[in-house]
N, C-alpha and C positions, 0 to 999 in steps of 0.2 A: 906187860907192865914196864919192863925196862926201857923199851924204845920210847914209850910215852913220857916216862920220867926224864929222859935224856932231853927230850923236847922242852919240858917244863925247865929243866935246868939251864938249858941255853937261853931259852927266852927270858927267863928271870935273871940270868947274868947279864944280858944285854940291857934289860931294864934297869938294873943296878948301875951299869955303866952310864947310862943316861942321866940316872938320878945324881950320880957323882957329878957329872958335867953341869947339871942344872944347879946344884948345890953351890958348885964353884962360881957360877954366874949370880946366884942369890946373894952370896955373902959380899959381893963387891957393890951391891946396891944399899946405900945408907938407910933406905926406909924399911928394908926387910929385916925384921927381929931375927937376930942370930939363933935364938932358941928355936924358932919355927923351922928355919933352914936346917938346923941340927936334928929336929925331930923327923923331917922328911928324909934326910940322909940315913938315919938310923933304920926307919921302918923301910925305906925302900931298898936298902941293902940286905935287910934281914930276910926277905922273902927268898931270894936264892940261897942264903945260907941255911935256911931250914929244909929246903928241897935237897941240899947237898947231904945233910945230915939223914934225910930219909933213905939215902942209898945204903946207909950202913945200919939201918933198922933192924931190930932183932925179930920183930913181928908184925904182922898186918896192923895190929893195933898201934904199934909205935910208928908205922908209916902214917896212918890216919892221923895220929896226933901231930906229926910234924907238918902235915898238909894243913891241918887245922891252924896251926900257928902261922904258917905262910899265908893262909887266906885272911886271918886277922891282921896280919901286917900289911897285906894289900889294901885291905879296907882302911886302914890307918893312913896309909900314904895317899889314898885316894882323898881321904879327908883333908890332908894338909894340902894337896894341890888344889882342891877346891876351895879352901879357905884363902889361899894366896890369890887366887883368881877372883873370888867374891869381894875381896877387900882392896883389890886392884894394887897389891904390893908388887906383883910381877906381871910383866907383859903377857898378854893373852897367847902371842905366838911362841913363847917359851913353855907354855903349859898345855897346849892342846894335845900334841903327841903323847906326852906322859899321861894326861888324863884318859886319853883313849886306850892306851895299853893297860893301864891299871883297871879300867873297866873290863878289858877283855881277859886279863889275868884273874880278876875276881870271877868271872863266869866260868872260866876253865878250872880253876881251883875248886870252886863250889861243886862242879860236877865230878870232878875227881875225888873230892872227899866224900861225897855222898856214895859213890861207888866202892869206896874202901870201907865203909861202915857195914 
């Protein structure tokens, strides 16, 4: 369990770094609503924070709860990325990699959460 969790932690940390960089690019674009960019930043960085908290969990149920929250945040992040793409508010080349990674994180976290239940 620990080795897998470390992998989730590292991957989610790298994703959070990418989201921060994307946020910095988005807020420079006058057409992008800052509220949308902030929501993306909040949800995209929350994934890793919840997985970090899972390390100190007191029980399997607590770990499962943290993974569930991380999964919800991953889905929310994907929503904001899709919305930015669908509305043309951000260039497609900026969103392709984060969209793919959010899709993969969703799949990984879904499987992990199910195994914890």
